[in-house]
GUMAR-638071 format. One line per 10 residues: number of its first residue (from 1); their letters; for each residue z, y, x of C-alpha. Coordinates in steps of 0.5 Angstrom, whole numbers, plus 2048, in hexadecimal, padded with zeros to 3 digits. Layout:
NUM> A> Z Y X ~ ...
% end
This chain:
1> MPAHAQPPAR> 7AD 7B0 777 ~ 7B1 7AB 773 ~ 7B6 7AF 76E ~ 7BD 7AE 770 ~ 7C4 7B2 772 ~ 7C3 7B8 777 ~ 7C6 7B7 77E ~ 7CC 7BB 77F ~ 7CA 7C2 782 ~ 7CA 7C2 78A
11> QGNLFAQGDN> 7D0 7C6 78D ~ 7CB 7CA 791 ~ 7C7 7CC 78B ~ 7CD 7CE 787 ~ 7CF 7D2 78E ~ 7C9 7D5 78F ~ 7C8 7DD 78E ~ 7C4 7DE 787 ~ 7BE 7E2 786 ~ 7C2 7E7 781
21> AGSQIEAVLA> 7C8 7E8 77E ~ 7C7 7E3 778 ~ 7C6 7DE 77D ~ 7CC 7E0 781 ~ 7D0 7DF 77B ~ 7CD 7D9 779 ~ 7CE 7D6 780 ~ 7D5 7D8 77F ~ 7D7 7D5 779 ~ 7D3 7CE 77A
31> LDAPQLHQWQ> 7D8 7CD 780 ~ 7DD 7C7 77F ~ 7E4 7C7 781 ~ 7E2 7C2 787 ~ 7DD 7C6 78A ~ 7E1 7CD 789 ~ 7E7 7C9 78D ~ 7E2 7C6 792 ~ 7DF 7CD 794 ~ 7E6 7D0 794
41> QRLSQFQQPQ> 7E8 7CA 799 ~ 7E3 7CC 79E ~ 7E4 7D3 79E ~ 7EC 7D1 79F ~ 7EA 7CC 7A5 ~ 7E7 7D1 7A8 ~ 7EC 7D6 7A7 ~ 7F2 7D2 7A8 ~ 7F3 7D2 7AF ~ 7F3 7DA 7AF
51> FHAAAGAAQP> 7F8 7DA 7AA ~ 7FC 7D6 7AE ~ 7FB 7D9 7B5 ~ 7FD 7E0 7B2 ~ 803 7DD 7AE ~ 80A 7DF 7B0 ~ 807 7E3 7B6 ~ 807 7EA 7B2 ~ 80C 7EF 7B3 ~ 810 7F0 7AC
61> NTGIKTLPAP> 80B 7F5 7A7 ~ 806 7F6 7AC ~ 801 7F0 7AC ~ 801 7F1 7B3 ~ 802 7EC 7B8 ~ 807 7EE 7BE ~ 802 7EF 7C4 ~ 803 7F1 7CB ~ 805 7F8 7CD ~ 7FF 7FD 7D0
71> AAGTEAPAGG> 7FF 7FD 7D7 ~ 804 802 7DB ~ 800 809 7DB ~ 7FC 808 7D4 ~ 7FD 80E 7CF ~ 7FF 80C 7C8 ~ 7FC 810 7C2 ~ 7FF 817 7C1 ~ 805 816 7BE ~ 807 810 7C0
81> PGPASGQGSL> 807 80A 7BC ~ 809 80A 7B5 ~ 810 806 7B3 ~ 810 7FF 7B4 ~ 808 7FF 7B4 ~ 807 7FE 7BB ~ 800 801 7BA ~ 800 805 7C1 ~ 801 7FE 7C5 ~ 7FC 7FA 7C0
91> FSAAGVATPG> 7F6 7FF 7C1 ~ 7F7 800 7C8 ~ 7F8 7F8 7C9 ~ 7F3 7F6 7C4 ~ 7ED 7FB 7C6 ~ 7ED 7FF 7C1 ~ 7EB 806 7C4 ~ 7F1 80A 7C5 ~ 7F2 810 7C9 ~ 7F2 80F 7D0
101> GPNREPLALA> 7F1 807 7CF ~ 7EB 802 7CF ~ 7E6 801 7CA ~ 7E6 7FA 7CA ~ 7E4 7F5 7C5 ~ 7E8 7F5 7BE ~ 7E8 7EE 7BD ~ 7EF 7ED 7C1 ~ 7F2 7F2 7BB ~ 7EF 7EE 7B5
111> ASLDPLALVA> 7F2 7E8 7B8 ~ 7F9 7EB 7B8 ~ 7F9 7ED 7B1 ~ 7FC 7E8 7AC ~ 7FA 7EA 7A5 ~ 7FF 7E6 7A2 ~ 804 7EA 7A5 ~ 802 7F0 7A1 ~ 805 7F3 79B ~ 801 7EF 795
121> QPLQFWRWPG> 7FF 7F3 78F ~ 7FB 7F2 789 ~ 7F3 7F4 789 ~ 7F5 7F9 783 ~ 7FA 7FD 788 ~ 7F6 803 788 ~ 7F7 804 780 ~ 7FF 805 782 ~ 801 80D 781 ~ 802 80E 789
131> APQQGAALYF> 7FE 80A 78E ~ 802 805 792 ~ 7FE 807 798 ~ 7F9 80D 79B ~ 7F5 80E 7A1 ~ 7F1 80A 7A6 ~ 7F2 803 7A5 ~ 7EF 7FC 7A5 ~ 7F0 7F7 79F ~ 7F0 7EF 79D
141> VVDRPSHLAS> 7EF 7EC 797 ~ 7F3 7E5 797 ~ 7F3 7E0 792 ~ 7F9 7DA 792 ~ 7F7 7D5 78E ~ 7FD 7D0 78C ~ 7F8 7CA 78D ~ 7F6 7CC 794 ~ 7FB 7CB 79B ~ 7F8 7D2 79D
151> PLLLYVGETG> 7F7 7D9 79B ~ 7EF 7DB 79A ~ 7ED 7E2 79D ~ 7E7 7E4 799 ~ 7E6 7EB 79B ~ 7E7 7F0 7A1 ~ 7E6 7F7 7A0 ~ 7E7 7FE 7A3 ~ 7E9 805 7A0 ~ 7EA 80C 7A2
161> QADRRWKGEH> 7ED 80D 79B ~ 7F2 807 799 ~ 7F4 80A 793 ~ 7ED 80B 790 ~ 7E9 805 793 ~ 7EA 801 78D ~ 7EA 805 787 ~ 7E2 806 786 ~ 7DC 801 787 ~ 7DD 7FB 78C
171> DCKDYLAAYG> 7D9 7F5 78D ~ 7DF 7F0 78F ~ 7E2 7F3 788 ~ 7DC 7EF 784 ~ 7DD 7E9 789 ~ 7E4 7E8 788 ~ 7E3 7E8 781 ~ 7DE 7E3 781 ~ 7E2 7DF 785 ~ 7E8 7E0 781
181> EALLQVGLDC> 7E4 7DE 77B ~ 7E1 7D8 77E ~ 7E8 7D5 780 ~ 7EB 7D7 779 ~ 7E5 7D3 775 ~ 7E7 7CD 779 ~ 7EF 7CD 779 ~ 7F0 7CF 780 ~ 7F5 7D5 782 ~ 7F4 7DB 786
191> QLSIRFWSDA> 7F9 7E0 789 ~ 7F5 7E5 78C ~ 7F8 7EB 78F ~ 7F6 7F1 794 ~ 7F9 7F3 79A ~ 7F8 7FA 79E ~ 7FA 7FB 7A6 ~ 7FB 802 7A6 ~ 7FB 802 7AE ~ 7F3 802 7AE
201> PTPTRQRRAL> 7F0 807 7B3 ~ 7EE 80D 7AF ~ 7E7 80E 7B3 ~ 7E2 80B 7AE ~ 7DE 808 7B4 ~ 7E5 804 7B7 ~ 7E7 802 7B0 ~ 7E0 7FF 7AE ~ 7E0 7FB 7B5 ~ 7E6 7F8 7B3
211> EQALIRLWQP> 7E4 7F6 7AC ~ 7DE 7F3 7AF ~ 7E3 7EF 7B4 ~ 7E7 7ED 7AF ~ 7E1 7EA 7AB ~ 7DE 7E7 7B1 ~ 7E5 7E3 7B2 ~ 7E7 7E1 7AB ~ 7E0 7E1 7A8 ~ 7E2 7E3 7A0
221> PFNKETRGRW> 7DD 7E1 79B ~ 7DC 7E7 797 ~ 7DA 7EC 79D ~ 7D3 7EC 79D ~ 7D3 7EB 7A5 ~ 7D5 7E4 7A3 ~ 7D5 7E2 79C ~ 7CE 7DE 79E ~ 7D2 7D9 7A2 ~ 7D6 7D7 79C
231> ATPFTS> 7D0 7D7 797 ~ 7D4 7D9 791 ~ 7D2 7DB 78A ~ 7D7 7E0 78A ~ 7D3 7E6 78D ~ 7CC 7E8 78C
% end
């Protein structure tokens, strides 16, 4: 083969998952700004309609769209809904099991959640002296790059102990570190935050069903169920 300069690596090769951690790091470092921007644009184009659908329709500080009240005779959870959360109505209307209510598909509740209406916290929130949230929760890792018109929802998770979930080992923390390093290397900014929804169902099965509905809806690239869709080198 005649000697000549090697052609630029194709995006498909760069964004394919490596066989080991070393190849993953090499793939990340090999990315240039146009390739990273294109990857972000693909994700943004998919998620932007969902962000638009949720924008302006959530109740303040809850991240929840206003849904119709449950039908007459439907029981609310014991003790009634929490202050300003509308949790009782939402869980009855959206189909997450409640006492006396039907157990329907949680996709309606997933569609009613607006991650951007939730309080943004730094990823190192768990280092604070007092835990800002506790108990059952769903959480969303969001990036708001200044060079994109729309945010990026990178990860959706659930936990029964919101004050402890992010303290130890977590695959997503490694993915986010690789993501941030890749952007830094090419001069692109990222503004990462984590946002908790503390009105999540307490029963693990219901909470995980809602998490899976959110993953299907948003297709976040760092969740194991959907990361193959985006062919990212940030995950191994």
